[in-house]
C-alpha positions as CSV (number, residue, x, y, z in Angstrom):
1,M,50.8,-21.3,6.3
2,T,48.4,-21.1,3.7
3,T,46.9,-17.8,5.3
4,Q,48.1,-14.8,7.3
5,I,44.6,-14.8,9.3
6,Y,44.8,-14.9,12.8
7,A,41.7,-16.0,14.1
8,E,39.7,-14.2,16.9
9,R,36.6,-16.2,16.5
10,A,34.3,-18.3,14.2
11,E,30.8,-19.3,14.1
12,N,29.3,-21.7,11.2
13,A,31.0,-20.7,8.0
14,E,32.6,-17.5,9.2
15,I,35.8,-16.6,10.7
16,W,36.8,-13.1,12.4
17,D,40.6,-12.4,12.7
18,I,42.1,-10.3,15.4
19,E,41.7,-7.2,13.4
20,G,37.9,-7.8,13.1
21,R,38.0,-8.7,9.4
22,R,35.4,-11.5,8.4
23,Y,36.3,-14.4,6.1
24,I,34.0,-17.1,4.6
25,D,35.4,-20.6,5.5
26,F,35.7,-22.7,2.6
27,A,38.3,-24.7,4.0
28,A,36.5,-26.3,7.4
29,G,39.7,-26.9,8.7
30,I,40.5,-29.2,6.0
31,A,37.1,-30.8,6.1
32,V,37.3,-31.2,9.7
33,V,34.1,-28.6,10.8
34,N,31.5,-30.3,8.2
35,T,28.9,-29.5,11.1
36,G,30.1,-25.7,11.1
37,H,32.6,-23.9,13.5
38,R,31.1,-24.5,17.3
39,H,28.0,-26.2,16.2
40,P,25.8,-25.3,19.3
41,K,24.7,-28.9,19.8
42,V,28.7,-30.2,19.7
43,I,29.3,-27.1,22.1
44,A,26.9,-28.2,24.4
45,A,27.6,-31.8,24.4
46,V,31.4,-30.8,25.3
47,K,30.4,-28.5,27.9
48,D,28.3,-31.2,29.8
49,Q,31.1,-33.4,29.7
50,L,33.7,-31.0,31.1
51,D,31.6,-31.0,34.0
52,H,31.8,-34.8,34.3
53,F,35.3,-35.8,33.5
54,T,37.8,-35.1,30.7
55,H,40.2,-38.0,31.1
56,T,40.5,-41.4,32.5
57,C,41.9,-43.6,29.6
58,H,39.3,-45.8,28.7
59,Q,41.4,-49.1,28.7
60,V,41.8,-48.1,32.6
61,V,38.4,-46.9,33.3
62,P,35.9,-47.2,30.4
63,Y,33.0,-45.0,29.8
64,E,29.5,-45.2,28.3
65,N,29.8,-42.8,25.5
66,Y,32.7,-44.4,24.3
67,V,30.6,-47.8,23.5
68,R,27.7,-45.8,22.3
69,L,29.9,-44.1,19.8
70,A,31.4,-47.6,18.9
71,E,28.2,-49.2,18.4
72,R,26.7,-46.2,16.3
73,L,29.8,-46.6,13.9
74,N,29.4,-50.3,13.8
75,D,26.0,-49.7,12.5
76,A,26.9,-46.9,10.2
77,V,30.0,-48.2,8.5
78,P,29.3,-49.9,5.5
79,G,29.2,-53.8,5.5
80,N,26.3,-56.5,6.4
81,F,29.0,-58.1,8.7
82,K,29.6,-58.0,12.6
83,K,32.0,-54.9,13.6
84,K,34.3,-53.4,16.1
85,T,35.5,-50.0,16.5
86,V,38.5,-48.6,18.2
87,F,38.9,-45.0,19.1
88,V,42.4,-43.1,18.5
89,T,43.2,-39.5,18.1
90,T,44.1,-38.3,14.6
91,G,43.6,-39.6,10.8
92,A,47.3,-40.6,10.5
93,E,46.6,-43.0,13.8
94,A,43.8,-44.4,12.3
95,V,45.6,-45.3,9.3
96,E,48.5,-46.9,11.1
97,N,46.2,-48.7,13.4
98,A,44.3,-50.1,10.3
99,I,47.7,-51.4,8.8
100,K,48.4,-52.9,12.3
101,V,45.1,-55.1,12.3
102,A,45.7,-56.2,8.3
103,R,49.1,-57.5,9.3
104,A,48.1,-59.2,12.5
105,A,44.7,-60.6,10.8
106,T,46.4,-62.1,7.6
107,N,49.8,-62.8,8.8
108,R,51.1,-60.6,5.8
109,S,53.2,-57.7,5.8
110,A,52.7,-56.1,2.2
111,V,50.5,-53.0,1.6
112,I,49.4,-51.6,-1.9
113,A,48.5,-48.0,-1.8
114,F,47.7,-45.8,-5.0
115,T,49.7,-42.8,-6.5
116,G,48.2,-39.3,-5.2
117,G,46.6,-40.8,-2.5
118,F,47.2,-39.3,1.0
119,H,47.5,-41.1,4.5
120,G,49.1,-38.9,7.1
121,R,52.4,-37.7,8.1
122,T,53.7,-40.4,10.3
123,F,56.1,-42.7,8.9
124,M,53.9,-45.4,7.7
125,G,51.3,-42.5,6.4
126,M,53.6,-40.7,4.5
127,T,55.2,-44.2,3.1
128,L,51.5,-44.9,2.1
129,T,51.1,-41.5,0.6
130,G,51.5,-41.2,-3.2
131,K,53.1,-37.8,-3.3
132,V,57.0,-37.2,-2.4
133,V,57.0,-33.2,-1.9
134,P,56.2,-32.0,0.5
135,Y,55.3,-35.0,2.7
136,K,58.2,-37.1,2.1
137,V,61.2,-35.0,0.9
138,G,64.1,-35.1,3.7
139,F,62.9,-37.7,5.9
140,G,64.9,-40.3,4.7
141,A,64.2,-43.9,4.0
142,M,60.5,-45.2,3.9
143,M,58.8,-47.9,5.3
144,P,59.5,-51.2,3.6
145,D,56.8,-53.3,1.9
146,V,54.6,-50.3,0.9
147,F,53.9,-50.5,-3.0
148,H,52.2,-47.7,-5.3
149,V,49.8,-48.8,-8.3
150,P,49.1,-45.5,-10.6
151,F,45.7,-43.8,-9.6
152,P,43.3,-44.0,-12.7
153,V,42.7,-40.6,-14.0
154,E,41.0,-40.2,-17.2
155,L,41.9,-36.6,-17.3
156,H,45.4,-37.4,-17.5
157,G,45.4,-40.4,-19.5
158,Q,45.4,-43.0,-16.9
159,T,42.7,-45.6,-17.8
160,V,41.1,-48.3,-15.3
161,D,42.5,-50.9,-17.7
162,A,46.2,-49.4,-17.6
163,S,46.0,-48.9,-13.7
164,L,45.1,-52.7,-13.5
165,E,47.6,-53.8,-16.1
166,V,50.3,-52.3,-13.5
167,L,49.1,-54.0,-10.5
168,D,49.2,-57.1,-12.5
169,K,52.6,-56.9,-13.4
170,L,53.3,-55.7,-9.7
171,F,52.1,-59.2,-8.8
172,K,54.4,-60.7,-11.6
173,A,57.5,-58.7,-10.8
174,D,57.8,-57.4,-7.2
175,V,55.4,-58.8,-4.6
176,D,53.6,-62.1,-4.6
177,P,50.0,-61.5,-3.9
178,N,49.6,-64.0,-1.2
179,R,52.1,-61.8,0.8
180,V,49.8,-58.7,0.6
181,A,48.0,-57.8,3.5
182,A,45.8,-55.0,2.3
183,F,44.8,-52.3,-0.3
184,I,44.3,-49.0,1.0
185,V,42.5,-46.6,-0.9
186,E,40.4,-43.0,-0.6
187,P,37.1,-43.3,-2.2
188,V,37.8,-39.8,-3.3
189,Q,41.3,-38.6,-3.1
190,G,41.8,-35.7,-0.7
191,E,45.3,-34.0,-1.2
192,G,45.6,-35.9,-4.5
193,G,43.0,-33.7,-6.2
194,F,39.4,-34.8,-5.2
195,Y,39.6,-37.7,-8.1
196,E,36.8,-40.5,-7.5
197,V,37.7,-44.0,-7.7
198,P,36.0,-45.0,-10.9
199,K,33.3,-47.5,-10.0
200,A,34.7,-50.2,-12.2
201,F,38.0,-50.0,-10.6
202,M,36.5,-50.4,-6.9
203,A,34.8,-53.2,-8.2
204,R,37.8,-54.9,-9.7
205,I,40.2,-53.9,-6.7
206,R,37.4,-55.7,-4.2
207,E,37.3,-58.8,-6.7
208,I,41.3,-59.2,-6.6
209,A,41.1,-58.4,-2.7
210,D,38.6,-61.4,-2.2
211,R,40.6,-63.5,-4.9
212,H,43.7,-63.2,-3.1
213,G,42.7,-63.0,0.6
214,I,43.4,-59.4,0.7
215,L,41.8,-56.9,2.8
216,L,40.3,-53.5,1.7
217,I,40.9,-50.7,3.7
218,A,38.8,-47.5,2.8
219,D,40.0,-44.4,4.2
220,E,37.5,-42.0,4.7
221,V,39.0,-39.6,6.8
222,Q,38.4,-36.6,4.4
223,T,35.4,-38.2,2.8
224,G,33.2,-39.4,5.8
225,F,30.6,-37.7,7.3
226,S,28.4,-36.6,4.8
227,R,31.0,-34.6,2.9
228,T,30.3,-36.6,-0.2
229,G,26.5,-36.9,0.1
230,K,26.6,-40.2,1.8
231,L,27.7,-40.6,5.7
232,F,30.5,-42.6,4.1
233,A,31.6,-42.2,0.5
234,M,31.9,-46.2,0.0
235,E,28.1,-45.8,0.3
236,H,28.4,-44.9,-3.3
237,Y,29.9,-47.9,-4.6
238,G,27.7,-50.5,-2.8
239,I,30.8,-52.0,-1.7
240,A,32.1,-52.8,1.5
241,A,35.5,-52.5,3.0
242,D,36.9,-54.7,5.5
243,I,38.6,-51.7,7.6
244,T,37.4,-48.2,7.3
245,T,39.4,-45.4,9.0
246,M,38.0,-41.8,9.8
247,A,38.4,-38.9,11.9
248,K,38.3,-35.2,10.9
249,G,34.3,-34.7,10.6
250,L,33.5,-37.2,13.0
251,G,34.6,-34.5,15.8
252,G,33.5,-31.1,14.6
253,G,36.5,-29.6,15.5
254,F,37.7,-31.6,18.3
255,P,40.6,-34.7,18.2
256,I,39.0,-37.8,17.7
257,A,39.8,-40.9,15.0
258,A,38.4,-44.0,14.6
259,V,38.9,-47.6,13.2
260,T,36.1,-49.7,12.1
261,G,36.3,-53.2,11.0
262,R,35.1,-56.8,10.8
263,A,34.8,-57.9,14.4
264,E,37.3,-61.0,13.7
265,L,39.8,-58.9,11.8
266,M,39.8,-56.2,15.0
267,D,40.2,-58.9,17.2
268,A,43.6,-60.4,15.9
269,P,46.1,-58.1,17.9
270,G,46.5,-59.2,21.2
271,P,45.5,-57.0,24.1
272,G,47.2,-53.6,24.2
273,G,48.1,-53.8,20.4
274,L,45.6,-50.9,19.7
275,G,44.4,-47.8,21.3
276,G,46.7,-45.0,22.8
277,T,46.7,-42.9,26.2
278,Y,44.4,-40.3,24.5
279,G,42.4,-42.5,22.2
280,G,38.9,-42.1,22.5
281,N,38.9,-39.0,25.0
282,P,35.9,-38.1,26.6
283,I,35.6,-34.9,25.2
284,G,36.1,-35.9,21.3
285,I,33.6,-39.0,22.2
286,A,31.1,-36.7,23.2
287,A,31.6,-34.2,20.0
288,G,31.3,-37.4,17.5
289,N,27.9,-38.2,19.6
290,A,26.8,-35.0,18.7
291,V,28.0,-34.8,15.1
292,L,26.3,-37.8,14.0
293,D,22.9,-36.5,15.8
294,V,23.5,-33.2,14.2
295,I,23.7,-35.2,10.6
296,E,20.7,-36.6,11.1
297,E,18.5,-34.0,12.6
298,E,19.7,-31.4,10.0
299,G,19.8,-33.9,7.0
300,L,23.0,-33.0,6.1
301,N,23.5,-35.7,3.4
302,D,21.1,-34.2,1.2
303,R,22.2,-30.6,2.4
304,A,25.5,-31.7,1.2
305,I,24.1,-33.0,-2.2
306,S,22.0,-29.7,-2.8
307,L,25.2,-27.1,-2.1
308,G,27.6,-29.2,-4.1
309,N,25.1,-28.8,-7.1
310,R,25.0,-25.1,-6.9
311,L,28.5,-25.2,-6.5
312,K,29.3,-27.1,-9.7
313,Q,26.8,-25.3,-11.8
314,R,27.9,-21.7,-11.0
315,L,31.3,-23.2,-12.2
316,Q,30.0,-24.8,-15.2
317,S,28.3,-21.5,-16.2
318,L,32.2,-20.1,-16.1
319,A,33.5,-22.4,-18.4
320,S,33.6,-20.4,-21.5
321,A,34.8,-17.0,-19.8
322,V,37.4,-19.2,-17.8
323,P,39.4,-21.3,-20.3
324,Q,41.8,-22.5,-17.6
325,I,38.8,-24.7,-16.2
326,A,39.7,-28.4,-17.3
327,D,37.1,-30.2,-15.0
328,I,34.7,-29.6,-12.6
329,R,33.9,-32.8,-10.5
330,G,33.2,-34.2,-6.8
331,P,30.4,-36.3,-5.2
332,G,28.1,-34.1,-2.8
333,F,29.8,-31.2,-1.1
334,M,33.3,-32.7,-2.0
335,N,34.1,-30.7,-5.0
336,A,36.9,-29.4,-7.2
337,V,37.9,-27.3,-10.1
338,E,41.2,-27.9,-12.0
339,F,43.1,-25.6,-13.8
340,Q,45.5,-26.2,-17.2
341,V,47.1,-23.7,-19.4
342,P,44.5,-23.0,-22.2
343,G,45.1,-25.0,-25.4
344,S,47.1,-27.7,-23.7
345,K,47.0,-30.3,-21.2
346,A,49.6,-28.6,-19.1
347,P,48.3,-28.4,-15.5
348,S,48.5,-24.6,-14.2
349,A,49.4,-24.3,-10.4
350,E,50.0,-20.6,-11.1
351,F,46.6,-20.0,-11.9
352,A,45.1,-22.0,-9.2
353,N,47.1,-20.0,-6.5
354,R,46.0,-16.7,-8.4
355,V,42.5,-17.5,-7.7
356,R,43.0,-18.7,-4.3
357,E,44.8,-15.3,-3.5
358,S,42.4,-13.2,-5.2
359,A,39.5,-14.8,-3.4
360,L,41.3,-14.2,0.1
361,S,41.9,-10.6,-0.7
362,K,37.9,-10.5,-1.0
363,G,37.4,-12.5,2.1
364,L,37.1,-16.0,0.8
365,V,39.4,-18.8,2.2
366,L,40.0,-21.6,-0.1
367,L,42.8,-24.3,-0.7
368,T,44.7,-25.5,-3.5
369,C,45.6,-29.4,-4.0
370,G,46.6,-32.0,-6.4
371,V,49.8,-34.0,-7.1
372,Y,50.6,-30.6,-9.7
373,S,49.0,-28.1,-6.9
374,N,46.5,-27.1,-9.7
375,V,43.1,-28.2,-8.0
376,I,41.2,-25.6,-5.9
377,R,39.0,-28.1,-3.7
378,F,36.0,-26.8,-1.8
379,L,35.4,-27.7,1.8
380,A,32.8,-25.5,3.1
381,P,30.8,-26.4,6.1
382,I,27.9,-28.3,5.1
383,T,25.7,-26.1,7.8
384,I,26.7,-23.3,5.7
385,Q,23.7,-20.6,5.4
386,D,22.4,-19.8,2.0
387,G,22.8,-16.3,2.1
388,V,26.9,-16.6,3.2
389,F,26.9,-19.5,0.4
390,A,25.4,-17.1,-2.3
391,E,27.9,-14.5,-1.1
392,A,30.6,-16.8,-1.4
393,L,29.8,-18.0,-5.1
394,D,29.6,-14.5,-6.1
395,I,33.4,-13.9,-4.8
396,L,34.4,-17.2,-6.7
397,E,33.2,-15.8,-9.9
398,E,34.6,-12.4,-9.4
399,A,38.1,-14.2,-8.5
400,L,37.7,-16.7,-11.5
401,R,36.8,-13.9,-13.7
402,E,39.4,-11.1,-12.9
403,C,42.2,-13.8,-12.9
404,A,41.1,-15.3,-16.6
405,K,41.2,-11.5,-17.7
406,E,44.5,-11.0,-16.5
407,A,46.2,-14.3,-17.8
């Protein structure tokens, strides 16, 4: 566990523990409650659904709200083509089903993912994930026919051209591109450290995919639903994925995930090939429709950009006082600060954890991430009140200054 906070209640961006202590939540259940804890509109929609029915299994007895949410996602996911959507329960399950669709549609089996990427903890999910500890260690052999290419991060000396060169060598040495079903990529890496895919790299991956008949899967589980200042992060690229996975922010705190893709691809698996008993549970569907309403009615895309800019400006103002700060980044309100040992490029996981612990002692919940665990990511609800946000920034500054002086 990251904290020893045992929650008693929560509202918007605040949590109170069983001892009555208040915390400002900059984790949001790992990007789940983008619309805040217990948003009134989401809670009202769920309560209304509870008064009607809680489960039928959509494959047995369908319900209109499932179709409505699917149609809304078909319209919203980037891509000027006919789409279809299937609902499941978790992000990992969405990824699993996206791979199944890609393999069925292409009659190919290989998949290419990227170092630092995170795609879940099921066997295919952790095989696709580009980080061994803690996700793969101790679990034995991974799934076959999955290959990893270095994710381009200029800060760490990995350029776009260098990553593309590795991909070219992969095609020459390890896997025929005509045997590859899909690329899978997070537009902004989540657990990997909040690194954005460079625009030039995304364009080249799309071009290579098209040349070889490979599908592009965008894993938007953490980036989706206004976190980056767009409903979906792929909108920043002007490039459409063939298949998009989503979860987390879609349900506003209730379990629901989805796969949206080109209609002809989604039709490739046979009847019963996709889905699950709890896939598209009525409670999650009701929450999902309400979340989309809140995003639109409250202008959360613009709100994310405004909050992110304020956070990054405050961090930038501290750069000279906190020499451990190596980078401040992230689109919209999907922001991060990376720490290195001053005077070197060595990652400093120790400093990141000290800042996290210091902030927690002052009532601010933060999360670390990154392949080297030297990044603090900021995932506060996009609905956070201005006063609470200002208070959180003051706590963050105090923690950073204190830890820098002690180092």
